[in-house]
C-alpha positions in Angstrom: 0.0 0.0 0.0 1.4 3.4 -1.0 1.9 6.1 1.5 -0.9 8.2 -0.2 -3.3 5.3 0.1 -2.3 4.7 3.8 -3.0 8.3 4.7 -6.3 8.3 2.9 -7.4 5.1 4.7 -6.4 6.7 8.0 -8.4 9.8 7.2 -11.4 7.7 6.3 -11.2 5.9 9.6 -10.7 9.2 11.4 -13.9 10.5 9.9 -15.8 7.3 10.8 -14.6 7.7 14.4 -15.8 11.3 14.4 -19.2 10.2 13.3 -19.3 7.5 16.0 -18.3 10.1 18.7 -21.1 12.4 17.5 -23.7 9.6 17.6 -22.6 8.6 21.1 -22.7 12.2 22.4 -26.3 12.5 21.1 -27.6 9.5 23.0 -29.7 10.3 26.0 -27.1 8.7 28.3 -23.8 8.7 26.5 -21.3 6.1 27.7 -18.3 8.1 29.0 -16.0 5.1 28.7 -16.9 4.5 25.1 -16.5 8.2 24.3 -13.0 8.2 26.0 -11.9 5.2 23.9 -13.2 6.7 20.7 -11.6 10.1 21.3 -8.3 8.5 22.2 -8.3 6.4 19.0 -9.2 9.4 17.0 -6.3 11.4 18.4 -3.9 8.5 17.7 -5.1 8.4 14.1 -4.6 12.2 13.8 -1.1 11.9 15.1 -0.3 9.1 12.7 -1.7 11.0 9.7 0.4 14.0 10.6 3.5 11.9 11.1 3.0 10.2 7.7 2.2 13.5 6.0 5.5 15.0 7.1 7.4 11.8 6.2 6.4 12.1 2.5 
């Protein structure tokens, strides 16, 4: 997989996580643990995207 495709795949997963976070926050009783996990994973992806972007 090329670097370009890897970055795009990570961006797609990042957007999916953002949607999951939005859905969880809109629930009547959002699960804080789930939100924490999703946000941590989203941050990890963002850092990975930035690292790969600067590496190219």
